[in-house]
N, C-alpha and C positions, 0 to 999 in steps of 0.2 A: 422617580420624582413626581410629586403631586402636580396635577394640572393647575397652571397659574390662572388667576383671574384675568378677565379681559380688560384691556385698556379703554377707558371711557372717552373716546374721541367723539366730540359733538353730543354727548349725552347730558341733557339738562334736567332730566326727571330723576328725582331722588328715589322714587319707588322703583323705577326701571333699574337704576344703578344697583339697588340692593337685591331686588328679586332675580335679576339676570346675571348676578355674580360678576359685576364689574369692580375694578379696584376703586376704593373710595378713601379719600383723605378726609379724616374725621374733622368736621367743622361744627359738630353739634354743641360745643361749648357756647356758641353764639346764642343759643336758646336760653341758657342759664344767665348769660350776661344781659340779654335783652330784658328778661324778667326782673333781674336784680336792679338794673338802672331805671327801668320803667319810664319810658317816654310815651306820651299819647300818640304822637306822630313822629316817626323816625326816618330820616333820609340818609342813605349811605351812598356816597359818590366814590366810584373807583373807575379806573380805565377799563376798556373792553377786555374780555378774555381773562378776567380774574375770578370767575366763579360766582358772579352775582345771581344769575338765573338758577343755578343749581342750589345755592343757599336758600333762595326764596321757595323753591320746590320743597326743600327740606323742612322749612317752617310750616308750609301748608300740610305736609304729610304728618308732622308731629301734632299740630294743634287741632286739626279738623275732626269733627265728629265721625266716629267709625274708624279711626286710625288703626292701622295694623302695628301693634306695639312690637312685634317680632322684628320689624325692619330696623329697630334701634338696638337690638341685642348686641352687646359687645362694644357699643359706642360710648363715648364720654358721658352723654346725657343719661344713659341708662343707670349710671351709678348714683345719680341724684334721685333717690326714690321719692322724695317729697315733691319735687317739681313734676315728676312723671305722674304721680298720683293726682296732683291738683290740675295739671294742664294737658297731659297726653290724651288726645282724642276727645276733648271736652268742649270745643267751641266751633260754631259755624264759621266758615272762612270764605271770603270773596277774594279770588286770586286771578289777576289779569296781567298780561304782558303787553306793552305797547310797542314792542320792537318792530312789529309788522305794520304799524300805522304809517303808511306812506302813500304818496300819490303825486302826480304832476299838477293836480289842481286841488283846491280845498275840498271840493265835493267828493273827489276820489278818496282823499285821506279821511274825510268824515265818514264815508261809507265803510272804510276799513275799521274805524273805531266802533261803529255800530255793530259790525260783525264780531268784534272782540267781546262786546257786552252780550250780544246774542249767544255766543258760544258759552260764556260763563253761566248765563241763565239756563241754557239747555242742560248744562252739567248739574244744575240745581233744580231740575224740573220736577223733582218729587214735591216741591212746594205746591204745584198745581193740584195735588191730591190731598193736601194737608187738611185735616179736620179742624185745625186751629185757625185757619184763614177763612175770612168771610168771602162771599161771592165778589164783593167789591175788590178785596185783596187779590183774588185770583184773576180778575179782569185787569188789574194793574200789572200783575205778573205777565199776562199775555202780551201786554204792550212791550215788555222787555225782550220778548222773543220776536218782535216785529221790526220793521225798517226804521222806526222812530224818526219820521220825517221832520218833526218839529224839534228845534233845539232845546226847548224846555224839557221834553221827555228824555232826551239824551243826557242833558246836564244833570238831571235828577236820578238817572238810572241806577247808579251805584248806591246812592242814598236809599232809594226805595227798595233795592234788593237787600240791603242791610236790614231795613225795618221789617221786611217780610221774614227774613231768616231769624231775627230775634223773636218775632211773634211765634214762629213755628217751634224753635228749639228752646225758647225761654232762656236764652243766654245771649249776651252781647257778642258782637261780631268782630273778628279780626280781618282787616283789609290789607291785602298785599298787592302792590303795584310795581311791577318790574319794568325797567327801562323807561321810566316816566318821561324822559326828555327826548326820546327818539322822534316823536311827532313834531316837536319844536325844531329839531335839527333839520328834518326833511322839509318842513314848511319854510324855513329860512332859505334853504337851497332852491326852492321852487317858487318863491315869491308870494306866499300867502301866510306869512308869519303872524301878522296882527290878528287875522281871523282865527288861527289855530290857538294863539295865546288866550283869546277870549273864551273859546270853547273849553280848553283844558282848565283854565282858571275857574270857570263856573262848575265844571265837573268835580274838581278837587275841593272847592269851597263847600259844596253840598255834602260830600261824603266825609271830609276830614274836619270841617269846622262846625257845621250845624247838625251833625249826626249824633243823636242821643243813643243810637244803637251801637255805637263804636266802642269796642273794648280797647284796641290800639291798632295802629297802622304802621307798616314798614314799606318804604319806597326805596328803589335803587335807581341809579342812573350814572352816566359818565361825568356829567358836569353839574355843578350847583348853579341852577338858573336863578337870576336875581329874584329875591323874595317878593319885590313889589310887582313882578310880572305875573306870576301864577299862584303865589302863596300868600296873597294879600290877607292880612288879618288873622293869620294862623299863629296865635299866641302859644299854642301847645306844640310847637314845631321844633324839633332838634335835628341839627345836621351833623353828620360824622363824615368828615372829608379825609383825604389822604394824609393830611398833616396832624390829625387828631390821634392821640395815644389810645383812646378808648376803641376797643374792637379792632386793634391794628393787626391781629393775627388771623382774623376771620376770612379774609379774602387774599387769595394768592397762597403759594406754598412756602413754608419756612425752610430753612436750610436742613433741619432735622427731618422734615417730611420728605424732602427731595432725596436725601441720603437713604431713607427707608425705602422709598419707591424704587430707586435705582438698584438697591441691594435685592429687593424682591424679584426683580426681573433680570438679575445677573449682570447689571450694567455698572458695577462699582468703579470700574476703571475709567468710566466716562464722566465721573463727577466733576473734575476740574474743567472740562470742556463745557459741561452744562452750566457751571457756575459763571464761567467767563462770558458765555453767550446769553444767558437768560435770567441771571440774578441781577441784583443792583437796584431794584425798586425800593423806595423807602416809604413805608406807611407808618405814621406815628414814630415809634421807636424801633421798629422791626424792619429788617431787610427781607424782601420776599422775591420769589421767582414768579414768572408768568406761567400759570398752570397749563395753558394751551400749548405753549412752547415745549415745556418739559414732557408732557404726555406724547406729543407728536414726535419729539426727538427719540424718546424711549421706544416708541412703536417702530420707527424707521430702523433703529439699531438692533432690535430683536431680529429683524429680517436680514439686516446687513450690517455687521459690526464695523465695516470700513466706510459706511455712508458718511459723507461730510455734513456738518451742521448746516441748517437752512434758516432763512429769514421767514418764519412761518407767518408773521404779521403781514407780510406783503400780499399774501393770498386772501386776507380777510378785510381789506379796506383799500380805498384809493389813496390813502395817505395824503389827502388834500392839504392838511395843515402843514405838513413838511414842505410840500411844493410852494405854498404861499410864503413860508418862512425863508426858504433859500432864495426864492425870487426877490425877496425884499432887500437883498444886498445891493440891488441895482436901483433902489428907490431912495429918494432923499429922506433924511431923518428916520431911517429904518435900521435894519440889522447892518452892522459893519462886518466886513470880511474878516477883520482881525478877531472879532468875537466868535465867529463861526469856526475859524481855524483853531482858536483856543479850545473850543468844545470838542472838535473832532480829534484833537491831539491829547485828550484826557484832562484838560483843564476845567476850571469852573468859572462861571459868570454870575456875578451877584446882581439880582434883580428883585424889584418889588412885585409881589404876586397878589393879584385880586382873584379871589375864589368865588366871586358873586357878580356875574355879568349876564346880560341877555345874549341870545344867539346872534342878534344883530351886531353886537359889539365885539365878537370874538376876534375878528380880523381888522377892526377899525383903526387900530394903532399897534405899533411894535410892542408897547407895554402889554396890551391885551393878548397879542400873539404869544409872547413869552408865557403868560399865564395859561393860555390854552394848551401849549406844548407841555407844561407842567402837569395840568390836570388830566390830560389824555395819555400820559405815560411816556412821551417821547423824551422828556427830561425829568430828572428827579432831584431831590435835594440831598446835600451832604450835611448841611447845617442851617439852622435858622439864626441869622445874625442879629436881627433887631426887628421886632414887630412882624411885618409882612415881608421883610427882605430875606431872601434865601440864596444860598450858594447852589446854583444849578449845574448839573453835570449830565452827560449822556449815561444812562444806566448800565449799558452792556454792549457787547459786540454786535448783537443783532440790530439794535436800534442805530448804532454807529454805521453799520453797513447800509441800512435803509437810507440814512442821511447822505452818505458818500455816493450812493447810487444816484440819488437825486442831484447831487452836485455834478456828477459826470453827465447826467442827462441834460442839465442846464448848460454845461460846457459844450456839449454837442450842438445844442440849439444855437448857441452863439457862434460856433464855427461856421454854420451855414451862411452866416451873414458876410463872411470874408473868404470867398472861394479863391481869390488871388493868392492869399497867404497859404492856403492848403496846397495849392499847386506849387508854390515856391518851395515848401518843405519837401513835398514828394519828389519834385524835380531834383532837389539837392541830393536826396538819397539815391536817385537813379543815376545821376551824373557823378557820383562818388565825391561830392563836396561835403565831407563830414563837418567841416568847420561852419559852413553855412547852415546845415541842418541843426547843428548844436545851438547856434544863435537863435534860430527861429523857435526851436523847442523850448529853450530857456524863456523866450518871450511868452509862449503859451503858459508856461508854469507860473510866471509872474501874475497872470490874470486869473488863475483859479486858486482853489484852496490847496494848501500843501499838507501832506501827512508826514509828520517828522518825529513825533515824540515817542517815548518808551511805552506809551499806552498801548501801542500795537506792535506785533512782531514784524520782523523784517520781511517775510513773504507777503504780508498784508500790505505793507508800504509799496512793495514792488507791484502788487496787483493794481494799486491805485494809479500809478504812473503808466502801467500797462493799459489801463482803461482810457487814460488821456490819449495815448498813442492810437489806440483803436478808434477813438472818437475822431481824430484827425484823418487817419488813413481811410476810414470808412466813406469819406466823401470824394475820394479820388476816382474818377471815372476810368473804367477799363482795367482796374486793378482787382485781382482776386485776393482778398485778405482773409487768412484763416488764423485762428487763435488756439494755442495749445494743441496743435495738430500732431498726431503721432508720427514720428520720423526717426529712423535709426534706432537708438537704444532709449529714447525718451520722448518728451513732448517739448517742441520749441515754443517760445512765447508767442512770436508772430512770424508767419511765413507769407510771402507775397509772390504772386505770379503777375508779371507786368504785361497785360494785354496779349498781343500775339508775338511779342519779342522773345528773344532767347535769354532774357535776364530774369533771375529770381533773387529775392531778398529774404534773408533770415535775420531776425532781430531778437536779441536776448537782453532783457531789462534787469538791472540790479539796483539795489539801494545801498548806498555807502553809509553805514551807521557811524563810522569814524571820520567821514568826510573825505576819505582817500578815493577820489573818483577814478583815477587812472588805474589803481590796483583792482578795483571792481570791474573795470572794462576788460582788463587782461584776463580776469577769471571768467568773464562772460565769453570772450573769444575762445578760450581754451575749452569751455564747456560745449560750445557749438561744435568744435572739432572732435573732442573726445566722445561725444554722444552721437555724432553723425547726423546732426539735424538737417544738413543739406541733402541727405540721401533721397528724400522724397522728391525734391526738385530735379535731381539727376534722373530719377526714374521716369519723370514726366518729360524728359528730353531737353531740359534746360541746361545750356552749356555754361553760361556765366553766372556765378553765384556771388552776391555781395553780402558779406557777413558783418552785421552791425552790432556793436556792444554799446548799450546806452546805460550809463550809471547816473543815478540821481541822488542828490542830498539837499533836503529842504527845497529851495527854489533855484538851485543850480544843477547843471548837468554836464556830462562829458560824453562825447560820441567818438568811437574809434571804429575803423573799417579795415577789413581784410577782404581782398577780392580773390576769387578762385575761378580758373578757367579749366574746362575739360580738354 
């Protein structure tokens, strides 16, 4: 068998992707479409991890003077001979990414921005030897390599770099700005938003509006920041958001692309799992998968075919927007618990979406919060009902898991506030009062979100209630609580050793899809006995074992007990 290409985890350089033999999902049709539709300044907004940076690197590699045409051999764009003849390797390019422009203070962030411009100037430092530039031009270029302590120099830096490039190459310049909105997001988090808006606005106005050396520009970002804040007066400005049909296949993986990738790596049998977990995003008229998820899933399963799917987004962000969203169910005039339950259980919620806000406004109202969730990929649309009104849904299993994990986290935080109730529930278990424990657990269920619909499989529903139980039991002092501990011929849901006593508790959780709670409890008790879940407790010298079956259905439950003494 031929050696397979490497999976490009974390690779954002198109040149590296092609030269180092990484697997590449061909998005070069974007070049053809950009040139055909021809906007002077083009902004593409997509959620994180959908290939924005790699696409921008691909544009730079294609257009820039001295381009290696062989990197595009076999790709879609290579078939368009006219476009390649006219544009491949023919233009100077200014390419920067603002994703690293961050700081606790404005001065720190400004310094990061200066270093970004410095780095791009160093990449183009052949200008300092150009015979077409005057001494004054070269002195100006030297300033672009400096600390640029005055804001005027920094604000004009990209404009002046463009002018010098045009003079040297005698061609107008293509400007690429990746992750344009990151400095604004960080500034908003750290309290210097107004200062950063002014700096970015001046930088963009100069290079995008008053720049006679500009051929065209492409910007990418996560959100469309309100036009009046940083794009003032840009009449040549075109935005392509996640709701636009134009360019809808250029970011993210389509279903066919995912099938091809899985087949290449011998993962065809995992297609349904990948679709359930990582598909479901709607860009324009196309359903797409998150590339970051698909690539990581495939990588994990090449090494271990039995590896369970993961929430890869959890490791890439603090998911602050979800935390704010779920917390808002306890605030007046905010999210209702019914709406959140409806989403978690596979339903849709119709909301009016605004795709043009400032970062200051993202969390200022529940309406803006719905819009933010939509634009950042935590929710997607199934239909556009009227104007800006959309039927919003959770796109896939991964995002749903992230949301339910935050629900359980909030549930645990609220449990801390009522230690008396925790003790009452645990004491009921210990003193064999199944009816009291049942009443208290039902009360807990009434106060949190229920997982009940056919959107999720039965084991997943059981996991949710399992999580609620662990949240309660975890606050009981002197109880050793383990989850999915190996014992006998399988893994018990929950196993408890009670302090220094000779009592142990085994709990098996079931979900009754048909509402027959008693039948599920009997199955659970039989499972405890048949698989020997209590064996580990016996080995630890525990004499009395309390076996609890807890069956749940929507917001009701049934608890049954069998006691065993050695």
